C-alpha positions in Angstrom: 18.5 -9.2 -13.4 16.7 -6.4 -13.2 13.9 -7.5 -15.1 13.6 -11.0 -13.4 13.7 -9.2 -9.8 11.1 -6.8 -11.0 13.0 -3.6 -10.7 13.1 -0.4 -12.6 16.3 1.0 -14.4 17.0 3.9 -11.9 18.5 5.8 -15.0 15.4 5.3 -17.3 12.4 5.5 -15.0 9.6 5.8 -17.6 10.6 2.0 -18.5 8.7 -0.7 -17.9 10.3 -4.2 -16.3 9.3 -6.6 -19.1 10.5 -9.4 -18.3 8.1 -10.0 -15.2 5.4 -9.9 -17.4 4.9 -13.0 -18.9 4.7 -14.1 -15.2 1.3 -12.3 -14.6 0.3 -12.6 -18.3 0.2 -16.6 -17.8 -2.0 -16.4 -14.9 -5.0 -14.2 -16.1 -6.6 -17.1 -18.1 -7.2 -18.4 -14.3 -8.7 -14.8 -13.2 -12.7 -14.3 -13.5 -13.1 -11.4 -16.0 -16.6 -9.3 -15.6 -18.7 -9.4 -18.7 -17.6 -7.3 -21.7 -13.9 -7.4 -20.5 -11.0 -8.6 -23.5 -8.5 -10.3 -21.6 -6.2 -8.9 -24.3 -6.1 -5.6 -22.7 -3.8 -6.5 -20.0 -0.6 -6.6 -21.9 -1.0 -3.0 -22.6 0.1 -0.1 -20.3 -1.2 3.2 -19.2 0.3 6.4 -21.1 3.1 8.0 -19.3 2.4 10.6 -16.2 2.4 13.8 -17.5 3.5 15.7 -14.2 6.5 13.2 -14.1 9.4 15.7 -14.5 13.5 15.7 -14.0 14.1 14.7 -9.9 16.6 17.9 -9.0 19.9 16.9 -8.5 20.3 18.5 -5.1 17.5 15.9 -4.1 19.3 13.1 -6.0 22.3 13.9 -4.0 20.7 14.3 -0.6 19.1 10.4 -0.8 22.0 8.9 -1.7 23.7 10.6 1.3 21.3 9.6 3.2 21.4 5.8 2.0 25.0 6.0 2.2 25.2 7.2 5.9 22.2 5.3 7.6 21.5 6.3 11.5 18.8 4.7 13.7 18.5 1.8 11.8 15.0 1.9 9.7 14.3 5.3 12.0 14.8 8.0 9.2 14.9 6.1 5.5 16.0 8.3 2.5 12.2 8.9 1.1 11.2 10.4 4.7 13.6 13.3 3.7 11.4 14.5 1.2 7.8 14.4 2.8 6.0 17.1 4.3 5.5 16.4 7.7 2.7 16.9 10.3 3.7 20.1 12.5 1.8 18.7 15.3 3.1 14.9 14.9 7.1 16.6 14.7 7.0 18.9 17.5 10.4 19.5 18.4 12.2 17.2 15.8 15.4 17.3 18.3 13.3 15.4 20.9 10.9 13.3 18.3 12.2 9.5 18.2 12.5 9.2 14.7 12.8 12.7 13.2 16.0 13.7 15.3 18.0 11.9 12.7 17.0 13.9 9.9 20.1 16.3 7.8 18.9 19.0 9.6 16.1 19.9 7.6 12.3 18.8 7.1 9.5 19.7 5.2 6.6 20.5 7.2 3.1 21.6 7.1 0.2 22.8 9.2 -2.8 20.1 9.5 -6.2 21.7 8.8 -7.9 20.3 12.2 -4.8 20.8 14.5 -4.5 16.8 14.5 -1.2 15.2 14.6 -2.6 12.4 12.3 -2.0 11.2 9.2 2.1 12.1 10.5 3.1 13.6 7.2 1.8 14.0 3.5 4.1 13.5 0.3 5.4 16.6 -1.5 2.7 18.5 -3.8 3.4 18.5 -7.7 7.4 16.4 -7.5 9.4 13.7 -8.7 11.3 12.2 -6.6 14.5 10.1 -6.1 12.6 7.0 -5.6 10.3 7.5 -8.3 7.5 8.7 -6.5 5.8 11.3 -8.7 2.8 13.4 -6.9 -0.2 15.7 -7.8 -1.4 19.0 -6.6 -2.2 17.5 -3.4 0.8 15.2 -2.9 -1.1 11.7 -4.1 0.8 9.5 -6.1 0.1 9.8 -9.8 -1.6 11.8 -12.3 -3.1 15.8 -12.0 -6.3 15.9 -10.4 -9.1 17.2 -12.7 -10.1 21.0 -11.8 -12.7 21.4 -12.1 -14.4 17.6 -12.0 -16.2 17.3 -15.5 -19.6 16.3 -15.4 -18.9 13.2 -17.4 -16.4 12.2 -14.8 -16.6 9.3 -12.3 -14.3 9.8 -9.1 -12.7 6.8 -7.5 -10.6 7.5 -4.7 -8.4 4.2 -2.9 -7.4 4.8 0.6 -4.7 2.8 2.4 -1.1 2.1 3.5 2.0 1.0 1.5 -0.2 -1.9 -0.4 -2.5 0.8 -1.3 0.6 3.3 -2.4 2.3 0.7 -4.4 6.2 0.7 -4.6 7.1 4.0 -5.6 9.8 3.1 -8.2 7.1 1.8 -9.8 5.4 3.6 -13.0 2.0 2.9 -11.7 0.4 1.8 -8.9 -2.4 -1.2 -8.8 -5.2 1.5 -7.9 -4.3 3.4 -11.4 -3.8 0.6 -13.4 -7.7 -0.5 -12.3 -8.5 3.5 -13.6 -6.7 2.7 -16.6 -8.9 -0.5 -17.9 -12.1 1.3 -16.4 -10.9 3.9 -19.3 -10.0 1.5 -21.6 -14.0 0.0 -20.8 -15.5 2.6 -21.5 -14.2 3.6 -24.8 -14.8 0.0 -25.9 -18.4 -0.2 -24.6 -18.7 3.7 -26.2 -19.5 5.1 -22.8 -19.5 8.8 -22.8 -17.9 8.9 -19.3 -14.2 9.4 -17.7 -12.9 7.3 -14.6 -10.5 9.3 -12.5 -8.9 6.9 -10.0 -7.2 8.5 -7.1 -4.8 6.8 -4.9 -4.6 8.7 -1.3 -2.4 5.6 -0.2 1.1 6.3 1.7 3.5 4.2 4.0 3.4 2.9 7.2 0.4 4.2 8.7 -2.7 3.1 10.5 -6.7 3.2 10.2 -7.0 5.9 12.4 -4.6 8.0 10.3 -6.7 6.7 6.8 -9.9 7.9 9.0 -8.3 11.2 9.1 -6.8 11.5 5.6 -11.1 10.9 4.4 -12.0 13.6 6.5 -9.7 16.7 5.5 -7.9 15.3 1.8 -10.6 13.0 0.3 -13.7 14.7 1.2 -13.1 17.9 -0.4 -13.1 16.2 -3.5 -16.5 14.5 -3.3 -15.6 11.4 -4.8 -18.2 8.5 -6.4 -16.4 5.7 -4.5 -13.9 5.6 -1.6 -12.2 2.4 -1.5 -10.6 1.2 1.8 -7.7 -1.6 1.2 -5.4 -2.3 4.0 -4.8 -5.6 6.2 -1.1 -5.3 7.6 0.5 -2.9 9.6 -2.1 -3.6 12.6 -1.8 -7.1 12.1 -1.1 -8.1 15.6 -1.4 -11.8 16.6 -0.7 -11.0 20.7 -4.4 -11.1 21.2 -5.4 -14.5 20.6 -2.0 -16.1 22.1 -0.5 -16.6 25.2 3.0 -18.3 26.7 4.8 -16.5 23.8 8.6 -15.8 24.3 9.2 -12.1 26.3 9.3 -9.4 24.2 12.6 -8.8 25.0 13.9 -12.3 23.6 16.3 -11.6 20.9 14.6 -12.8 17.5 16.0 -15.0 14.5 18.4 -13.1 11.9 18.5 -14.0 8.2 21.8 -14.7 7.6 24.2 -12.0 6.2 27.6 -11.6 4.6 29.9 -9.7 6.7 31.3 -7.4 3.9 30.2 -4.3 3.8 31.1 -3.4 0.2 28.7 -6.3 -1.5 25.9 -5.0 1.6 26.3 -1.1 -0.1 26.7 -2.4 -3.6 23.6 -4.7 -3.8 21.5 -1.8 -3.2 22.5 -0.7 -6.4 23.1 -3.1 -8.1 20.6 -6.3 -8.6 23.2 -8.8 -9.6 25.0 -8.0 -6.6 22.0 -7.9 -4.6 21.5 -11.9 -5.9 25.0 -12.8 -4.7 24.5 -11.3 -1.6 21.1 -13.4 -0.7 22.9 -16.4 -2.3 25.7 -16.0 0.0 23.2 -15.6 2.6 21.3 -18.8 1.7 24.3 -20.7 1.7 25.1 -19.6 5.1 21.2 -20.6 6.4 20.2 -23.8 6.9 16.3 -23.4 6.3 16.0 -24.1 2.6 13.6 -22.3 2.3 11.2 -23.7 4.7 9.4 -21.9 8.0 12.1 -21.2 10.4 11.5 -23.3 13.9 9.3 -21.5 16.3 9.0 -21.3 20.0 5.9 -23.1 21.7 2.8 -20.7 22.1 -0.8 -21.2 22.8 -3.9 -19.6 20.2 -6.8 -19.0 23.0 -9.7 -18.1 20.8 -12.2 -15.5 22.5 -15.0 -17.2 23.9 -18.3 -16.9 22.1 -16.4 -15.5 18.8 -17.2 -17.7 15.6 -14.5 -17.7 13.3 -16.0 -18.8 10.7 -19.3 -16.5 10.6 -17.8 -13.6 12.9 -19.9 -10.9 14.9 -18.2 -7.5 13.8 -19.7 -6.0 16.7 -18.0 -8.9 19.2 -16.1 -6.3 21.6 -12.6 -8.4 21.8 -12.0 -9.5 17.9 -8.5 -10.3 17.5 -5.6 -8.5 15.2 -7.1 -4.9 16.5 -10.0 -5.4 14.2 -12.5 -3.4 17.4 -10.1 0.0 16.5 -10.2 -0.8 12.3 -13.6 -1.1 12.7 -14.3 1.8 14.6 -12.2 3.6 12.0 -14.1 2.0 9.2 -17.1 3.5 10.9 -15.7 6.8 10.4 -14.9 6.4 6.5 -18.6 5.3 6.1 -19.7 8.6 7.7 -18.0 10.6 6.0 -18.5 9.1 2.8 -22.0 9.4 3.7 -21.8 13.4 4.1 -20.8 13.9 0.3 -22.6 10.4 -1.2 -20.0 8.6 -2.1 -20.2 5.2 -2.1 -17.8 3.1 0.1 -16.3 -0.3 -0.3 -13.8 -2.4 1.3 -11.3 -4.7 0.0 -10.3 -8.0 1.5 -6.3 -8.0 2.2 -4.4 -11.0 0.7 -1.4 -12.1 2.7 1.4 -14.2 1.0 1.4 -17.2 3.6 0.3 -20.7 4.1 0.9 -23.7 6.3 3.6 -25.8 4.9 5.1 -22.9 2.5 8.3 -23.5 1.1 10.0 -20.5 -0.4 13.3 -20.1 -2.6 15.4 -18.9 0.1 17.7 -16.2 -3.1 14.4 -14.8 -4.7 12.0 -15.0 -1.9 14.1 -13.9 0.7 12.0 -10.6 1.9 9.4 -12.9 2.1 11.1 -15.1 4.6 12.0 -12.4 6.5 8.8 -10.6 6.9 7.1 -14.3 8.1 10.1 -15.6 10.2 11.7 -12.3 11.8 9.2 -9.5 11.8 6.0 -11.7 12.7 8.2 -13.6 15.2 6.9 -16.0 16.7 4.2 -16.6 15.1 3.8 -19.9 13.0 2.9 -19.6 9.1 -1.0 -22.0 9.7 -1.7 -19.1 12.5 -1.0 -16.1 10.6 -2.9 -17.7 7.8 -5.9 -19.0 9.7 -5.8 -14.8 11.2 -5.5 -13.4 7.6 -8.6 -15.1 6.8 -10.2 -14.2 9.6 -9.7 -10.5 9.5 -11.5 -11.1 5.5 -14.5 -12.7 6.9 -14.8 -9.6 9.3 -14.4 -7.4 6.7 -16.9 -9.2 4.3 -19.3 -9.1 7.4 -18.6 -5.5 8.1 -19.4 -4.4 4.5 -22.5 -6.4 4.1 -24.0 -5.3 7.5 -23.2 -1.4 6.7 -24.5 -1.9 3.0 -20.7 -1.2 2.1 -19.5 -2.8 -1.3 -17.2 -5.6 -0.4 -14.6 -6.4 -2.6 -12.5 -9.9 -2.5 -9.4 -9.4 -3.5 -7.5 -11.9 -1.4 -9.6 -15.0 -3.1 -8.8 -13.9 -6.7 -5.2 -13.2 -5.7 -3.1 -16.3 -6.5 -0.7 -17.3 -3.7 2.8 -17.0 -6.1 5.7 -15.8 -4.4 6.9 -14.3 -7.1 4.3 -11.8 -7.5 5.0 -10.6 -4.2 8.5 -8.7 -2.9 7.7 -9.5 0.5 4.6 -11.4 2.7 1.9 -8.5 1.6 3.8 -5.7 -1.0 3.8 -6.6 -4.6 6.1 -6.8 -7.4 5.7 -4.9 -10.8 3.4 -8.1 -12.0 1.8 -9.0 -8.8 1.1 -5.4 -8.4 -0.3 -5.3 -12.3 -2.2 -8.6 -11.7 -3.6 -6.8 -8.5 -4.9 -3.7 -10.5 -6.9 -6.1 -12.8 -8.0 -7.7 -10.9 -9.9 -5.0 -8.8 -10.5 -3.5 -12.1 -13.0 -6.9 -13.0 -14.2 -6.6 -9.3 -15.2 -2.8 -9.4 -17.5 -3.1 -12.8 -20.2 -4.7 -11.4 -20.8 -1.6 -9.1 -20.0 0.7 -12.1 -22.4 -1.1 -13.8 -24.9 -0.4 -11.5 -25.0 2.7 -11.2 -24.8 3.9 -14.7 -27.6 1.5 -15.3 -29.6 3.8 -12.6 -27.8 6.5 -13.6 -26.6 8.0 -10.2 -23.4 8.3 -12.1 -21.8 10.3 -12.9 -22.6 13.0 -10.6 -23.0 16.7 -11.3 -21.1 18.3 -8.4 -23.5 20.7 -6.3 -23.5 24.2 -7.5 -23.7 25.7 -4.0 -20.1 23.6 -2.9 -17.1 25.4 -4.5 -14.8 22.8 -6.2 -11.5 23.6 -4.3 -8.6 21.0 -4.1 -7.2 20.3 -0.6 -3.7 21.7 -1.3 -1.3 23.0 1.2 1.9 24.9 1.3 5.0 22.9 2.5 7.4 25.1 4.7 11.5 23.9 5.2 12.6 24.3 8.6 16.6 23.9 9.8 17.9 22.7 13.2 20.6 21.4 14.7 19.7 18.9 17.4 23.9 18.6 18.1 24.1 21.7 20.3 
């Protein structure tokens, strides 16, 4: 069941859920490949991370303790205990809405520019209980080359949880893209190495990402910065009217009343299916879209939906904020001579979508509960609109546009929920991104602009940090 559902065995962190590989392998024939790419490369896997270590037993116990004794709903989760929180963001932890639920201690770091953004960094050089492996600066993945070699081409992906990818999986989709870039370079006999880094982290917004670029990415002087995000600020409020009040009760997915089964399902994929099946038997939706209350879509006057102007002052789904932050990222990239790319964002939604209530229960929940009361057709409509805005923004500013969404199969078996992918979906996403990156790479190799030599007057210094541990007692 773990193989079928795309999980990774907790006791064997290096294992790959091979039962899901055939799901994505059967789809690659429909994915366009760049010239010179061999589809047989898809079935290969990157080498194991050299910095993956043993999880300290103290960390394992703490992780299970928080999982088994949840407090505050989702306000403080087990992975939160293994983050270095921004000291400006945390303030007094006992007065913090989320952090006061921590188990009496936290890791903190002092932000280099005294900003409260981003809210946290991952602990550096760590292998964590939920599977995440970090390098010298707390980013997911292998160690960063230091100093960077003259033949190294450095690409940094920035974004939120959909960029970070599921921590328990052995590789994120940007890591897969980097792996295949190196496979391609070797096949072509090119004397270059691609270092693809993942600066993503969960639950952050575009303004956090812009700050990460300023303080963490720019010191690395990457050749290309790739922005991928489109879910955390995706809100339809600005184009809808007559919605139910925010205080109105939201629908809830049916759950079993047996608490032991809910707990056991966190450790057993088989019992997870039993729990989901019981919930599905209690439900009446049969995988169809749930009933939604009436509301109106009020489209902004003068805004061309099919060819939107990025300078329109009242863009839906927080796009004005996002584009402002993209300006910041683009200008930061220019200061160190980096190219900038924007990636379109896939949503697993379409009008009339029918899902399996057992296998796809988290997609159903995200579309019908988290995004209540919005109809599938409106979520699909605004997701497509968001990508048109991103495409026009990139075109207007000379940035690269990587149209990942148009090539992503809307196959729910590739998704965990409406935006996050499982092992098969993530590997396929990395394959698509690799093929879309190749034209950019080949252009720079042809004109000699990549790889770049590190400036002699600029010291190579990684943006490392030293987290400190604090203890507190909010009960006093």
